[in-house]
N, C-alpha and C positions, 0 to 999 in steps of 0.2 A: 405654523404656516399652512395655508389651505392647500389641499391636494388639487392637482390639475388632471382633468379627464378629457380625453380625446373622443369625440363622437364622429364616427364614419358612417354616413347614411345618405343615400341618394335622394330620398324624399324630403324636400325642404321643410314642410310642416312638421314632420316627425322629428327632424333634426333640431328645429327650434324648440319644440315642445320638451324634448328630453333635456336640452341645454338649460331651459328655463327651470325645470324641476330641480336640476342639480345646483344651479346658481342660487336658487332660493334657500338651499341648504348650506350655502357658503363655499361650494366648490368653485374652482376656476374651470372654465371650459374652453376648448378649441375644437373646431369642426372641419370636416372635409366632405365633399359631395360625391366622392367615389373612392374606390380602393387605392388606385394609383396615387392620387393626391394624398390620401390618408397615410400612406407609408412615408411620403415626403414630409408631411406635417409632423408625424411622429418623430422623425429623426431631427427635425428642427426644434420642436417644443419639448421633447422628452417627457411625455405625460406619465403620471403615476398609475394610470389605469386606462384601458382602451375599451370602448363600446363600439361594436362594429356590426353592421348589417351583413347578412350572408349574400343575398342576391343583389349584385350591383354591376353596372357597366364598367368596362375597361379592366377591372381586376376585382374578383369577388372576395368575399370574406375569408374563404379558405386560403386564397392567394396572399391576402394581407397577413394572416397569422403565420403562415409559413415564412414570408419575407422577414417579419419581425423576429421570429424565433431563431432565425439564422444569424441574427445580429446579437452579439454578446450583450449589448446595452439593453436589450429587451428580453433576455433569456427568462427572467422571472417577473416581468411586468404583467400584472393581472389583465386577462383578456376575456371579455364577455361578449358573446354573440347575441345580436338582436335578430330574431327570425320569425317570419310569418308562418313557417312550417312547424307543425307540432309533431311531425313524424319522428319517432325516436331514432331512426337510422340517420337522419340529417343531423340530429344533435350529436350522435356518436361519431359521425365523420368529423364534426367540428372539434370534439374532444380529442380525437386521434391526431388531429393536426396541431394540437397544443393549446386549445382554448381551455379556460378554467371553469366557465359557467355559460349559461344561455338564458335569455329572457324571450318570451313569446310576445310578439306585437299583436295588438296595441299594448304598449308597456304600461303596467299599473304602477303608480307612484310608489306605493309602499314596497312592492316587489323590487323595483329599481333601486331604491335607497338601501334596502336590506342587502341586496346582492353586492352593491358597491361597497358598503361598509364592511361586510364580511371579507371580501377579497382584499381590500386595502389593509385590514387588520392582519390577515394572514401574511401578506407581503411584508409588513413591518416586522412581524415576529420572525419571519425567515431571515430578513436582513440583520436583525439583532443576533440570531444564532450564528449566522455566517461571520459577523464581526467578532463575536466571542471566540469562535473556533479558528479565525484567520482564514476563513473560506473552506470549501470542501477540498479534501485531498483523498479521493476514493481509491480503493484497491479493487480492481476488476478481475483479479486472478481466480477468484472462486465465487460460486453462486451460493455456497453453504450458509454464509451469514444471512442472506435474504431468506433462505429456506427456514432457518430457525426463527428469525425475527417476525415473520408474517405467517408462519404455519403453512408454508407452500410445499407442494410436491417438488421433487428435484427438477422435473421438466418445467413447471411453472416458474421456478426460481431462475432457471437458465434463460427462459424467455424474458423475464423481468431484467436480468443482468444486461442483456443485449439492448433492450429498449432504453434502459438508463444510459446507455452509451450512444443514444441517438439513432438507433437502427429502426427502419420501418418494419411493418409486419412482413412484407415481402423479403427484406434482408434477413430477418430472423428465421423465416421459413427456410431460406436457402442455406443459412449457416447451420441450422440444427436438423436439416433433412426432414422437414415436415411440410404439409400444405399450408398455404397462407391462411386458410380458414381455421386450421387447427391452432396456428400461432395466435390468431385473433381470439379464439375461444379460451386459450390458456391465459391470455392477457386480461380478458374479461373476468375470469375467475380471480386473478390477482387483484383487480380493482375491488371486487366484492370482499375479499378477505382483508384488504388493506383499508376499506372504508373510503375509497376515493372514486372519482368519476372521470378523471382525465389522465392522459399519459404524463403531463407535466407534474401533476400532484403525486402520481405514483413514483416518478423519477426522483422528485425531491426527497420523498421519504426513503427511497432506496439509497440515495446518495448519503443521507445522514447515517444510515446503517453501515454502508461501505467505507465511510470516513471515520467511523468510531475506532478509537485506539484501545 
């Protein structure tokens, strides 16, 4: 069965162009012209992957990914930002909110297809592992399993443990008695050691470790 992809983009020519590129590869598409409509369409259509512009009226891309990640139905749905901004700080903000990847506009066909295929494949693999294990049943009582699994320092492992429970950098800083900047730095080091680029990807790997019997 062909996968369904939601494209949330306020520029109609870009929206049509991306949809056409995907449809020519056999994907089903649905579209939305702004973030607010995009969240509604996502809940109606339940897409397998979301492509979303960052800068939009009514609700920007950061607001969209936050709204969807708060819904259990979209906790693991691949989310790719489309951004005209090449500034790494904008990309990192998106990753911290729960995006899995980003593409810089104008989107190159090969880059688009590669990103979509990679993220869908990872999502399928995750679903299979969850089905085999009966879902995650993590033990959050100790950070030590994370420390050992990813060669983290005790402090880095503590930060990752709280992030995996859905805490923001500000929350983690308050809980562990550090500055938000320090919490962010520790998390960035965790990403490097784990070979991931987003909070979502790091959390999924951590959940696997914490759920191991």
